[in-house]
All heavy atoms as TSV, in Angstrom:
chain	resi	resn	atom	element	x	y	z
A	1	MET	N	N	-14.773	16.530	-22.290
A	1	MET	CA	C	-15.775	16.135	-21.339
A	1	MET	C	C	-15.952	14.618	-21.424
A	1	MET	O	O	-15.959	14.042	-22.506
A	1	MET	CB	C	-17.108	16.831	-21.631
A	1	MET	CG	C	-18.213	16.358	-20.726
A	1	MET	SD	S	-19.824	17.116	-21.026
A	1	MET	CE	C	-19.490	18.783	-20.587
A	2	PHE	N	N	-16.081	13.999	-20.272
A	2	PHE	CA	C	-16.305	12.564	-20.201
A	2	PHE	C	C	-17.748	12.311	-19.775
A	2	PHE	O	O	-18.323	13.077	-19.013
A	2	PHE	CB	C	-15.345	11.920	-19.198
A	2	PHE	CG	C	-13.903	12.058	-19.602
A	2	PHE	CD1	C	-13.100	13.031	-19.052
A	2	PHE	CD2	C	-13.366	11.213	-20.556
A	2	PHE	CE1	C	-11.779	13.163	-19.430
A	2	PHE	CE2	C	-12.043	11.334	-20.947
A	2	PHE	CZ	C	-11.245	12.315	-20.383
A	3	HIS	N	N	-18.311	11.242	-20.269
A	3	HIS	CA	C	-19.704	10.907	-19.968
A	3	HIS	C	C	-19.766	9.702	-19.046
A	3	HIS	O	O	-18.978	8.771	-19.195
A	3	HIS	CB	C	-20.456	10.588	-21.258
A	3	HIS	CG	C	-20.467	11.734	-22.206
A	3	HIS	ND1	N	-19.501	11.911	-23.158
A	3	HIS	CD2	C	-21.308	12.773	-22.327
A	3	HIS	CE1	C	-19.759	13.014	-23.841
A	3	HIS	NE2	N	-20.849	13.556	-23.353
A	4	ILE	N	N	-20.690	9.729	-18.110
A	4	ILE	CA	C	-20.926	8.589	-17.238
A	4	ILE	C	C	-22.239	7.951	-17.664
A	4	ILE	O	O	-23.281	8.609	-17.670
A	4	ILE	CB	C	-20.990	9.017	-15.763
A	4	ILE	CG1	C	-19.652	9.616	-15.324
A	4	ILE	CG2	C	-21.362	7.824	-14.883
A	4	ILE	CD1	C	-19.655	10.171	-13.914
A	5	GLU	N	N	-22.157	6.679	-18.038
A	5	GLU	CA	C	-23.359	5.933	-18.404
A	5	GLU	C	C	-23.790	5.116	-17.200
A	5	GLU	O	O	-22.963	4.474	-16.546
A	5	GLU	CB	C	-23.078	5.011	-19.593
A	5	GLU	CG	C	-22.802	5.772	-20.864
A	5	GLU	CD	C	-22.585	4.859	-22.059
A	5	GLU	OE1	O	-22.619	3.615	-21.912
A	5	GLU	OE2	O	-22.361	5.395	-23.159
A	6	LEU	N	N	-25.075	5.150	-16.902
A	6	LEU	CA	C	-25.609	4.439	-15.743
A	6	LEU	C	C	-26.571	3.349	-16.169
A	6	LEU	O	O	-27.305	3.493	-17.147
A	6	LEU	CB	C	-26.341	5.419	-14.820
A	6	LEU	CG	C	-25.455	6.458	-14.150
A	6	LEU	CD1	C	-26.295	7.589	-13.610
A	6	LEU	CD2	C	-24.644	5.823	-13.053
A	7	GLU	N	N	-26.548	2.271	-15.409
A	7	GLU	CA	C	-27.447	1.150	-15.647
A	7	GLU	C	C	-27.798	0.560	-14.291
A	7	GLU	O	O	-26.999	0.622	-13.361
A	7	GLU	CB	C	-26.727	0.111	-16.516
A	7	GLU	CG	C	-27.579	-1.025	-16.970
A	7	GLU	CD	C	-26.796	-1.963	-17.884
A	7	GLU	OE1	O	-26.059	-1.477	-18.761
A	7	GLU	OE2	O	-26.938	-3.184	-17.687
A	8	GLN	N	N	-28.974	-0.003	-14.191
A	8	GLN	CA	C	-29.375	-0.606	-12.930
A	8	GLN	C	C	-29.851	-2.029	-13.155
A	8	GLN	O	O	-30.689	-2.290	-14.020
A	8	GLN	CB	C	-30.484	0.219	-12.276
A	8	GLN	CG	C	-30.799	-0.224	-10.871
A	8	GLN	CD	C	-31.874	0.639	-10.228
A	8	GLN	OE1	O	-32.617	1.333	-10.909
A	8	GLN	NE2	N	-31.940	0.595	-8.926
A	9	ASP	N	N	-29.266	-2.950	-12.387
A	9	ASP	CA	C	-29.694	-4.355	-12.447
A	9	ASP	C	C	-29.735	-4.922	-11.026
A	9	ASP	O	O	-29.178	-5.960	-10.739
A	9	ASP	CB	C	-28.790	-5.171	-13.359
A	9	ASP	CG	C	-27.390	-5.363	-12.801
A	9	ASP	OD1	O	-27.044	-4.718	-11.794
A	9	ASP	OD2	O	-26.637	-6.190	-13.358
A	10	GLY	N	N	-30.383	-4.192	-10.144
A	10	GLY	CA	C	-30.388	-4.542	-8.734
A	10	GLY	C	C	-29.329	-3.775	-7.983
A	10	GLY	O	O	-29.396	-3.589	-6.772
A	11	ARG	N	N	-28.335	-3.326	-8.667
A	11	ARG	CA	C	-27.301	-2.418	-8.155
A	11	ARG	C	C	-27.032	-1.421	-9.265
A	11	ARG	O	O	-27.416	-1.629	-10.410
A	11	ARG	CB	C	-26.040	-3.177	-7.777
A	11	ARG	CG	C	-25.460	-3.932	-8.949
A	11	ARG	CD	C	-24.330	-4.825	-8.556
A	11	ARG	NE	N	-24.019	-5.695	-9.695
A	11	ARG	CZ	C	-23.105	-6.597	-9.688
A	11	ARG	NH1	N	-22.379	-6.793	-8.621
A	11	ARG	NH2	N	-22.897	-7.334	-10.750
A	12	TRP	N	N	-26.390	-0.336	-8.956
A	12	TRP	CA	C	-26.096	0.680	-9.959
A	12	TRP	C	C	-24.727	0.421	-10.560
A	12	TRP	O	O	-23.760	0.159	-9.841
A	12	TRP	CB	C	-26.145	2.074	-9.337
A	12	TRP	CG	C	-27.539	2.532	-9.108
A	12	TRP	CD1	C	-28.289	2.346	-7.987
A	12	TRP	CD2	C	-28.369	3.229	-10.028
A	12	TRP	NE1	N	-29.536	2.887	-8.148
A	12	TRP	CE2	C	-29.612	3.442	-9.402
A	12	TRP	CE3	C	-28.185	3.698	-11.326
A	12	TRP	CZ2	C	-30.659	4.107	-10.019
A	12	TRP	CZ3	C	-29.227	4.359	-11.941
A	12	TRP	CH2	C	-30.446	4.561	-11.292
A	13	ILE	N	N	-24.648	0.496	-11.869
A	13	ILE	CA	C	-23.395	0.341	-12.602
A	13	ILE	C	C	-23.119	1.669	-13.292
A	13	ILE	O	O	-23.992	2.217	-13.959
A	13	ILE	CB	C	-23.499	-0.772	-13.661
A	13	ILE	CG1	C	-23.898	-2.096	-13.010
A	13	ILE	CG2	C	-22.185	-0.902	-14.432
A	13	ILE	CD1	C	-24.329	-3.156	-14.002
A	14	ALA	N	N	-21.917	2.186	-13.107
A	14	ALA	CA	C	-21.518	3.442	-13.755
A	14	ALA	C	C	-20.258	3.176	-14.568
A	14	ALA	O	O	-19.328	2.530	-14.082
A	14	ALA	CB	C	-21.267	4.529	-12.721
A	15	GLU	N	N	-20.241	3.683	-15.794
A	15	GLU	CA	C	-19.116	3.458	-16.696
A	15	GLU	C	C	-18.777	4.737	-17.434
A	15	GLU	O	O	-19.656	5.522	-17.777
A	15	GLU	CB	C	-19.491	2.365	-17.699
A	15	GLU	CG	C	-18.420	2.055	-18.687
A	15	GLU	CD	C	-18.832	0.945	-19.650
A	15	GLU	OE1	O	-20.018	0.591	-19.712
A	15	GLU	OE2	O	-17.949	0.463	-20.367
A	16	VAL	N	N	-17.475	4.950	-17.660
A	16	VAL	CA	C	-17.011	6.078	-18.472
A	16	VAL	C	C	-16.466	5.462	-19.759
A	16	VAL	O	O	-15.341	4.955	-19.787
A	16	VAL	CB	C	-15.928	6.903	-17.745
A	16	VAL	CG1	C	-15.435	8.042	-18.629
A	16	VAL	CG2	C	-16.464	7.449	-16.422
A	17	PRO	N	N	-17.265	5.452	-20.826
A	17	PRO	CA	C	-16.868	4.768	-22.068
A	17	PRO	C	C	-15.569	5.282	-22.684
A	17	PRO	O	O	-14.846	4.516	-23.321
A	17	PRO	CB	C	-18.040	5.020	-23.014
A	17	PRO	CG	C	-19.172	5.453	-22.166
A	17	PRO	CD	C	-18.583	6.054	-20.933
A	18	GLU	N	N	-15.257	6.556	-22.489
A	18	GLU	CA	C	-14.045	7.133	-23.088
A	18	GLU	C	C	-12.773	6.644	-22.388
A	18	GLU	O	O	-11.678	6.839	-22.912
A	18	GLU	CB	C	-14.082	8.667	-23.027
A	18	GLU	CG	C	-15.199	9.305	-23.820
A	18	GLU	CD	C	-16.480	9.492	-23.008
A	18	GLU	OE1	O	-16.572	9.008	-21.868
A	18	GLU	OE2	O	-17.403	10.132	-23.535
A	19	LEU	N	N	-12.924	6.030	-21.215
A	19	LEU	CA	C	-11.769	5.531	-20.462
A	19	LEU	C	C	-11.963	4.037	-20.201
A	19	LEU	O	O	-12.606	3.648	-19.223
A	19	LEU	CB	C	-11.631	6.282	-19.134
A	19	LEU	CG	C	-11.349	7.773	-19.234
A	19	LEU	CD1	C	-11.448	8.433	-17.862
A	19	LEU	CD2	C	-9.977	8.019	-19.846
A	20	PRO	N	N	-11.423	3.196	-21.068
A	20	PRO	CA	C	-11.589	1.752	-20.895
A	20	PRO	C	C	-11.175	1.311	-19.494
A	20	PRO	O	O	-10.162	1.751	-18.954
A	20	PRO	CB	C	-10.643	1.159	-21.948
A	20	PRO	CG	C	-10.537	2.227	-22.988
A	20	PRO	CD	C	-10.600	3.527	-22.227
A	21	GLY	N	N	-11.998	0.470	-18.906
A	21	GLY	CA	C	-11.702	-0.043	-17.576
A	21	GLY	C	C	-12.357	0.725	-16.449
A	21	GLY	O	O	-12.328	0.291	-15.303
A	22	VAL	N	N	-12.940	1.885	-16.771
A	22	VAL	CA	C	-13.605	2.667	-15.727
A	22	VAL	C	C	-15.066	2.249	-15.662
A	22	VAL	O	O	-15.920	2.753	-16.374
A	22	VAL	CB	C	-13.460	4.192	-15.958
A	22	VAL	CG1	C	-14.216	4.972	-14.909
A	22	VAL	CG2	C	-11.989	4.581	-15.956
A	23	MET	N	N	-15.305	1.249	-14.804
A	23	MET	CA	C	-16.654	0.750	-14.569
A	23	MET	C	C	-16.730	0.348	-13.106
A	23	MET	O	O	-15.853	-0.359	-12.604
A	23	MET	CB	C	-16.974	-0.445	-15.453
A	23	MET	CG	C	-18.418	-0.884	-15.307
A	23	MET	SD	S	-18.884	-2.165	-16.477
A	23	MET	CE	C	-18.346	-3.602	-15.601
A	24	VAL	N	N	-17.738	0.827	-12.412
A	24	VAL	CA	C	-17.864	0.577	-10.981
A	24	VAL	C	C	-19.308	0.228	-10.630
A	24	VAL	O	O	-20.225	0.457	-11.414
A	24	VAL	CB	C	-17.423	1.814	-10.154
A	24	VAL	CG1	C	-15.955	2.126	-10.368
A	24	VAL	CG2	C	-18.280	3.015	-10.497
A	25	TYR	N	N	-19.468	-0.298	-9.435
A	25	TYR	CA	C	-20.787	-0.627	-8.902
A	25	TYR	C	C	-21.037	0.211	-7.659
A	25	TYR	O	O	-20.117	0.499	-6.910
A	25	TYR	CB	C	-20.865	-2.107	-8.528
A	25	TYR	CG	C	-20.636	-3.030	-9.689
A	25	TYR	CD1	C	-19.376	-3.551	-9.954
A	25	TYR	CD2	C	-21.681	-3.365	-10.532
A	25	TYR	CE1	C	-19.160	-4.392	-11.027
A	25	TYR	CE2	C	-21.482	-4.206	-11.614
A	25	TYR	CZ	C	-20.218	-4.713	-11.851
A	25	TYR	OH	O	-20.025	-5.538	-12.924
A	26	GLY	N	N	-22.292	0.570	-7.436
A	26	GLY	CA	C	-22.658	1.315	-6.243
A	26	GLY	C	C	-23.989	0.848	-5.698
A	26	GLY	O	O	-24.799	0.261	-6.419
A	27	LYS	N	N	-24.208	1.126	-4.410
A	27	LYS	CA	C	-25.472	0.760	-3.768
A	27	LYS	C	C	-26.618	1.624	-4.275
A	27	LYS	O	O	-27.771	1.206	-4.284
A	27	LYS	CB	C	-25.365	0.929	-2.264
A	27	LYS	CG	C	-24.403	-0.009	-1.608
A	27	LYS	CD	C	-24.354	0.285	-0.120
A	27	LYS	CE	C	-22.932	0.114	0.342
A	27	LYS	NZ	N	-22.685	0.653	1.648
A	28	ASN	N	N	-26.253	2.856	-4.682
A	28	ASN	CA	C	-27.263	3.766	-5.214
A	28	ASN	C	C	-26.626	4.588	-6.328
A	28	ASN	O	O	-25.423	4.488	-6.586
A	28	ASN	CB	C	-27.849	4.663	-4.104
A	28	ASN	CG	C	-26.783	5.424	-3.356
A	28	ASN	OD1	O	-25.924	6.070	-3.964
A	28	ASN	ND2	N	-26.818	5.360	-2.029
A	29	ARG	N	N	-27.433	5.390	-6.990
A	29	ARG	CA	C	-26.979	6.184	-8.140
A	29	ARG	C	C	-25.834	7.116	-7.758
A	29	ARG	O	O	-24.817	7.181	-8.434
A	29	ARG	CB	C	-28.175	6.971	-8.675
A	29	ARG	CG	C	-27.936	7.728	-9.936
A	29	ARG	CD	C	-29.241	8.415	-10.371
A	29	ARG	NE	N	-29.242	8.720	-11.765
A	29	ARG	CZ	C	-28.751	9.847	-12.282
A	29	ARG	NH1	N	-28.238	10.753	-11.497
A	29	ARG	NH2	N	-28.792	10.043	-13.577
A	30	ARG	N	N	-26.002	7.824	-6.664
A	30	ARG	CA	C	-25.000	8.802	-6.238
A	30	ARG	C	C	-23.657	8.133	-5.947
A	30	ARG	O	O	-22.604	8.635	-6.326
A	30	ARG	CB	C	-25.492	9.550	-5.010
A	30	ARG	CG	C	-24.546	10.664	-4.588
A	30	ARG	CD	C	-25.002	11.394	-3.381
A	30	ARG	NE	N	-26.439	11.633	-3.430
A	30	ARG	CZ	C	-27.099	12.353	-2.571
A	30	ARG	NH1	N	-26.465	12.925	-1.577
A	30	ARG	NH2	N	-28.392	12.513	-2.664
A	31	GLU	N	N	-23.692	6.995	-5.261
A	31	GLU	CA	C	-22.449	6.291	-4.945
A	31	GLU	C	C	-21.757	5.798	-6.209
A	31	GLU	O	O	-20.539	5.899	-6.339
A	31	GLU	CB	C	-22.726	5.106	-4.018
A	31	GLU	CG	C	-21.466	4.343	-3.643
A	31	GLU	CD	C	-21.752	3.158	-2.758
A	31	GLU	OE1	O	-21.832	3.352	-1.526
A	31	GLU	OE2	O	-21.901	2.043	-3.291
A	32	ALA	N	N	-22.519	5.284	-7.155
A	32	ALA	CA	C	-21.934	4.792	-8.405
A	32	ALA	C	C	-21.267	5.924	-9.179
A	32	ALA	O	O	-20.160	5.769	-9.692
A	32	ALA	CB	C	-23.002	4.114	-9.255
A	33	ILE	N	N	-21.916	7.081	-9.231
A	33	ILE	CA	C	-21.340	8.225	-9.933
A	33	ILE	C	C	-20.061	8.690	-9.241
A	33	ILE	O	O	-19.049	8.939	-9.894
A	33	ILE	CB	C	-22.369	9.375	-10.039
A	33	ILE	CG1	C	-23.487	8.993	-11.006
A	33	ILE	CG2	C	-21.690	10.677	-10.480
A	33	ILE	CD1	C	-24.661	9.950	-11.011
A	34	ALA	N	N	-20.086	8.788	-7.924
A	34	ALA	CA	C	-18.910	9.233	-7.174
A	34	ALA	C	C	-17.734	8.283	-7.384
A	34	ALA	O	O	-16.596	8.721	-7.591
A	34	ALA	CB	C	-19.238	9.351	-5.690
A	35	LYS	N	N	-18.004	6.989	-7.354
A	35	LYS	CA	C	-16.937	6.010	-7.573
A	35	LYS	C	C	-16.386	6.091	-8.996
A	35	LYS	O	O	-15.174	5.974	-9.207
A	35	LYS	CB	C	-17.452	4.602	-7.296
A	35	LYS	CG	C	-17.625	4.291	-5.830
A	35	LYS	CD	C	-18.081	2.851	-5.663
A	35	LYS	CE	C	-18.121	2.428	-4.221
A	35	LYS	NZ	N	-18.485	1.000	-4.084
A	36	ALA	N	N	-17.258	6.287	-9.978
A	36	ALA	CA	C	-16.816	6.391	-11.374
A	36	ALA	C	C	-15.951	7.631	-11.568
A	36	ALA	O	O	-14.914	7.569	-12.234
A	36	ALA	CB	C	-18.010	6.420	-12.319
A	37	GLU	N	N	-16.355	8.748	-10.983
A	37	GLU	CA	C	-15.557	9.981	-11.088
A	37	GLU	C	C	-14.194	9.799	-10.442
A	37	GLU	O	O	-13.173	10.200	-11.013
A	37	GLU	CB	C	-16.302	11.143	-10.449
A	37	GLU	CG	C	-17.525	11.581	-11.226
A	37	GLU	CD	C	-18.370	12.617	-10.511
A	37	GLU	OE1	O	-18.260	12.764	-9.272
A	37	GLU	OE2	O	-19.147	13.293	-11.196
A	38	ALA	N	N	-14.159	9.189	-9.261
A	38	ALA	CA	C	-12.887	8.989	-8.559
A	38	ALA	C	C	-11.963	8.070	-9.357
A	38	ALA	O	O	-10.766	8.363	-9.509
A	38	ALA	CB	C	-13.145	8.409	-7.167
A	39	LEU	N	N	-12.493	6.979	-9.887
A	39	LEU	CA	C	-11.664	6.063	-10.673
A	39	LEU	C	C	-11.190	6.723	-11.960
A	39	LEU	O	O	-10.030	6.567	-12.358
A	39	LEU	CB	C	-12.432	4.776	-10.974
A	39	LEU	CG	C	-11.665	3.724	-11.773
A	39	LEU	CD1	C	-10.349	3.357	-11.091
A	39	LEU	CD2	C	-12.536	2.483	-11.963
A	40	ALA	N	N	-12.052	7.486	-12.606
A	40	ALA	CA	C	-11.662	8.182	-13.840
A	40	ALA	C	C	-10.512	9.146	-13.570
A	40	ALA	O	O	-9.560	9.220	-14.353
A	40	ALA	CB	C	-12.857	8.924	-14.429
A	41	LEU	N	N	-10.569	9.859	-12.453
A	41	LEU	CA	C	-9.486	10.790	-12.116
A	41	LEU	C	C	-8.183	10.044	-11.852
A	41	LEU	O	O	-7.107	10.504	-12.247
A	41	LEU	CB	C	-9.870	11.646	-10.914
A	41	LEU	CG	C	-10.961	12.679	-11.192
A	41	LEU	CD1	C	-11.391	13.350	-9.887
A	41	LEU	CD2	C	-10.476	13.717	-12.192
A	42	ARG	N	N	-8.260	8.880	-11.208
A	42	ARG	CA	C	-7.049	8.081	-10.976
A	42	ARG	C	C	-6.442	7.610	-12.293
A	42	ARG	O	O	-5.226	7.643	-12.480
A	42	ARG	CB	C	-7.366	6.878	-10.088
A	42	ARG	CG	C	-7.573	7.242	-8.650
A	42	ARG	CD	C	-7.697	5.983	-7.775
A	42	ARG	NE	N	-8.493	6.320	-6.618
A	42	ARG	CZ	C	-9.734	5.912	-6.395
A	42	ARG	NH1	N	-10.334	5.105	-7.233
A	42	ARG	NH2	N	-10.381	6.278	-5.323
A	43	VAL	N	N	-7.300	7.167	-13.207
A	43	VAL	CA	C	-6.825	6.700	-14.516
A	43	VAL	C	C	-6.172	7.849	-15.277
A	43	VAL	O	O	-5.100	7.702	-15.857
A	43	VAL	CB	C	-7.982	6.074	-15.330
A	43	VAL	CG1	C	-7.594	5.877	-16.789
A	43	VAL	CG2	C	-8.415	4.759	-14.698
A	44	LEU	N	N	-6.805	9.016	-15.262
A	44	LEU	CA	C	-6.236	10.183	-15.951
A	44	LEU	C	C	-4.894	10.582	-15.338
A	44	LEU	O	O	-3.938	10.876	-16.064
A	44	LEU	CB	C	-7.216	11.355	-15.904
A	44	LEU	CG	C	-8.478	11.181	-16.731
A	44	LEU	CD1	C	-9.473	12.291	-16.429
A	44	LEU	CD2	C	-8.156	11.135	-18.210
A	45	ALA	N	N	-4.801	10.589	-14.012
A	45	ALA	CA	C	-3.544	10.944	-13.345
A	45	ALA	C	C	-2.441	9.970	-13.730
A	45	ALA	O	O	-1.302	10.373	-14.007
A	45	ALA	CB	C	-3.737	10.972	-11.830
A	46	ASP	N	N	-2.770	8.690	-13.787
A	46	ASP	CA	C	-1.787	7.679	-14.164
A	46	ASP	C	C	-1.307	7.900	-15.594
A	46	ASP	O	O	-0.113	7.811	-15.882
A	46	ASP	CB	C	-2.396	6.286	-14.011
A	46	ASP	CG	C	-1.382	5.192	-14.237
A	46	ASP	OD1	O	-0.375	5.153	-13.499
A	46	ASP	OD2	O	-1.593	4.366	-15.159
A	47	ARG	N	N	-2.228	8.213	-16.472
A	47	ARG	CA	C	-1.849	8.459	-17.872
A	47	ARG	C	C	-0.963	9.695	-17.996
A	47	ARG	O	O	0.007	9.698	-18.749
A	47	ARG	CB	C	-3.091	8.605	-18.745
A	47	ARG	CG	C	-3.816	7.298	-18.933
A	47	ARG	CD	C	-4.988	7.455	-19.865
A	47	ARG	NE	N	-5.680	6.184	-20.031
A	47	ARG	CZ	C	-6.679	6.010	-20.859
A	47	ARG	NH1	N	-7.118	7.000	-21.610
A	47	ARG	NH2	N	-7.258	4.834	-20.951
A	48	ILE	N	N	-1.281	10.744	-17.265
A	48	ILE	CA	C	-0.458	11.954	-17.297
A	48	ILE	C	C	0.945	11.649	-16.780
A	48	ILE	O	O	1.942	12.064	-17.373
A	48	ILE	CB	C	-1.110	13.093	-16.481
A	48	ILE	CG1	C	-2.375	13.585	-17.190
A	48	ILE	CG2	C	-0.136	14.244	-16.255
A	48	ILE	CD1	C	-3.243	14.500	-16.359
A	49	GLU	N	N	1.048	10.912	-15.673
A	49	GLU	CA	C	2.352	10.551	-15.108
A	49	GLU	C	C	3.204	9.771	-16.092
A	49	GLU	O	O	4.425	9.878	-16.073
A	49	GLU	CB	C	2.165	9.717	-13.844
A	49	GLU	CG	C	1.835	10.527	-12.624
A	49	GLU	CD	C	1.811	9.673	-11.370
A	49	GLU	OE1	O	2.536	8.663	-11.291
A	49	GLU	OE2	O	1.051	10.039	-10.459
A	50	HIS	N	N	2.570	8.982	-16.936
A	50	HIS	CA	C	3.302	8.167	-17.894
A	50	HIS	C	C	3.455	8.842	-19.257
A	50	HIS	O	O	3.846	8.213	-20.230
A	50	HIS	CB	C	2.635	6.797	-18.032
A	50	HIS	CG	C	2.813	5.963	-16.812
A	50	HIS	ND1	N	1.888	5.938	-15.793
A	50	HIS	CD2	C	3.833	5.163	-16.424
A	50	HIS	CE1	C	2.324	5.147	-14.838
A	50	HIS	NE2	N	3.494	4.661	-15.189
A	51	GLY	N	N	3.122	10.130	-19.321
A	51	GLY	CA	C	3.350	10.902	-20.535
A	51	GLY	C	C	2.364	10.657	-21.664
A	51	GLY	O	O	2.608	11.064	-22.793
A	52	GLU	N	N	1.268	9.995	-21.365
A	52	GLU	CA	C	0.265	9.760	-22.406
A	52	GLU	C	C	-0.543	11.032	-22.630
A	52	GLU	O	O	-0.821	11.774	-21.699
A	52	GLU	CB	C	-0.676	8.628	-21.985
A	52	GLU	CG	C	0.006	7.288	-21.871
A	52	GLU	CD	C	-0.952	6.195	-21.456
A	52	GLU	OE1	O	-2.101	6.189	-21.946
A	52	GLU	OE2	O	-0.553	5.349	-20.645
A	53	GLU	N	N	-0.901	11.266	-23.883
A	53	GLU	CA	C	-1.728	12.434	-24.195
A	53	GLU	C	C	-3.186	12.118	-23.934
A	53	GLU	O	O	-3.653	11.008	-24.186
A	53	GLU	CB	C	-1.525	12.839	-25.647
A	53	GLU	CG	C	-0.156	13.446	-25.892
A	53	GLU	CD	C	-0.079	14.118	-27.244
A	53	GLU	OE1	O	-1.113	14.601	-27.747
A	53	GLU	OE2	O	1.028	14.144	-27.782
A	54	ILE	N	N	-3.885	13.108	-23.440
A	54	ILE	CA	C	-5.313	12.966	-23.173
A	54	ILE	C	C	-6.010	14.118	-23.886
A	54	ILE	O	O	-6.051	15.241	-23.382
A	54	ILE	CB	C	-5.593	13.006	-21.659
A	54	ILE	CG1	C	-4.761	11.929	-20.966
A	54	ILE	CG2	C	-7.081	12.820	-21.390
A	54	ILE	CD1	C	-4.717	12.053	-19.479
A	55	PRO	N	N	-6.507	13.863	-25.094
A	55	PRO	CA	C	-7.095	14.935	-25.901
A	55	PRO	C	C	-8.163	15.752	-25.175
A	55	PRO	O	O	-8.260	16.956	-25.361
A	55	PRO	CB	C	-7.700	14.190	-27.094
A	55	PRO	CG	C	-6.915	12.931	-27.178
A	55	PRO	CD	C	-6.556	12.577	-25.768
A	56	ALA	N	N	-8.948	15.131	-24.335
A	56	ALA	CA	C	-10.019	15.854	-23.642
A	56	ALA	C	C	-9.476	16.901	-22.680
A	56	ALA	O	O	-10.202	17.802	-22.268
A	56	ALA	CB	C	-10.911	14.874	-22.889
A	57	LEU	N	N	-8.196	16.804	-22.326
A	57	LEU	CA	C	-7.604	17.768	-21.394
A	57	LEU	C	C	-6.773	18.848	-22.098
A	57	LEU	O	O	-6.225	19.718	-21.435
A	57	LEU	CB	C	-6.714	17.040	-20.366
A	57	LEU	CG	C	-7.437	16.037	-19.466
A	57	LEU	CD1	C	-6.441	15.402	-18.508
A	57	LEU	CD2	C	-8.572	16.684	-18.708
A	58	ASP	N	N	-6.685	18.772	-23.408
A	58	ASP	CA	C	-5.926	19.787	-24.147
A	58	ASP	C	C	-6.475	21.171	-23.848
A	58	ASP	O	O	-7.686	21.397	-23.885
A	58	ASP	CB	C	-5.983	19.536	-25.663
A	58	ASP	CG	C	-5.098	18.392	-26.085
A	58	ASP	OD1	O	-4.280	17.917	-25.269
A	58	ASP	OD2	O	-5.233	17.941	-27.236
A	59	GLY	N	N	-5.604	22.092	-23.548
A	59	GLY	CA	C	-6.004	23.470	-23.315
A	59	GLY	C	C	-6.398	23.775	-21.883
A	59	GLY	O	O	-6.704	24.926	-21.551
A	60	ILE	N	N	-6.391	22.780	-21.004
A	60	ILE	CA	C	-6.764	23.046	-19.604
A	60	ILE	C	C	-5.618	23.734	-18.870
A	60	ILE	O	O	-5.831	24.630	-18.079
A	60	ILE	CB	C	-7.147	21.728	-18.889
A	60	ILE	CG1	C	-8.503	21.272	-19.407
A	60	ILE	CG2	C	-7.192	21.912	-17.381
A	60	ILE	CD1	C	-9.013	20.024	-18.764
A	61	PHE	N	N	-4.382	23.296	-19.134
A	61	PHE	CA	C	-3.233	23.877	-18.461
A	61	PHE	C	C	-2.506	24.829	-19.393
A	61	PHE	O	O	-2.412	24.599	-20.586
A	61	PHE	CB	C	-2.264	22.771	-18.018
A	61	PHE	CG	C	-2.898	21.818	-17.044
A	61	PHE	CD1	C	-3.276	20.552	-17.442
A	61	PHE	CD2	C	-3.103	22.193	-15.730
A	61	PHE	CE1	C	-3.870	19.667	-16.563
A	61	PHE	CE2	C	-3.696	21.314	-14.829
A	61	PHE	CZ	C	-4.076	20.056	-15.253
A	62	GLN	N	N	-1.995	25.897	-18.823
A	62	GLN	CA	C	-1.261	26.888	-19.604
A	62	GLN	C	C	0.036	27.201	-18.878
A	62	GLN	O	O	0.030	27.470	-17.673
A	62	GLN	CB	C	-2.099	28.155	-19.744
A	62	GLN	CG	C	-1.416	29.229	-20.551
A	62	GLN	CD	C	-2.304	30.464	-20.662
A	62	GLN	OE1	O	-3.332	30.581	-19.991
A	62	GLN	NE2	N	-1.914	31.396	-21.479
A	63	GLU	N	N	1.134	27.181	-19.617
A	63	GLU	CA	C	2.435	27.498	-19.020
A	63	GLU	C	C	2.540	29.011	-18.845
A	63	GLU	O	O	2.119	29.781	-19.707
A	63	GLU	CB	C	3.576	27.016	-19.925
A	63	GLU	CG	C	3.672	25.507	-19.992
A	63	GLU	CD	C	4.821	25.056	-20.836
A	63	GLU	OE1	O	5.858	25.777	-20.898
A	63	GLU	OE2	O	4.702	23.995	-21.453
A	64	VAL	N	N	3.091	29.403	-17.724
A	64	VAL	CA	C	3.297	30.823	-17.435
A	64	VAL	C	C	4.793	31.037	-17.290
A	64	VAL	O	O	5.455	30.344	-16.515
A	64	VAL	CB	C	2.557	31.238	-16.141
A	64	VAL	CG1	C	2.817	32.693	-15.834
A	64	VAL	CG2	C	1.078	30.955	-16.267
A	65	ALA	N	N	5.316	31.988	-18.027
A	65	ALA	CA	C	6.770	32.251	-17.993
A	65	ALA	C	C	7.148	33.097	-16.813
A	65	ALA	O	O	6.415	33.796	-16.218
A	65	ALA	CB	C	7.202	32.938	-19.282
């Protein structure tokens, strides 16, 4: 599970600490969360494509013979 940390300084900032580089800004809380989730999924997809292991995803996929 990944966590989204939120902060407000006139705009909303959302960050996923477990994925370095996943930090976004939004006009409101909902937009910031949506952008953080979308960016996190892109980062995870890129890591999977490049063969990197992602411990948080262990056990999600199962091979079927």
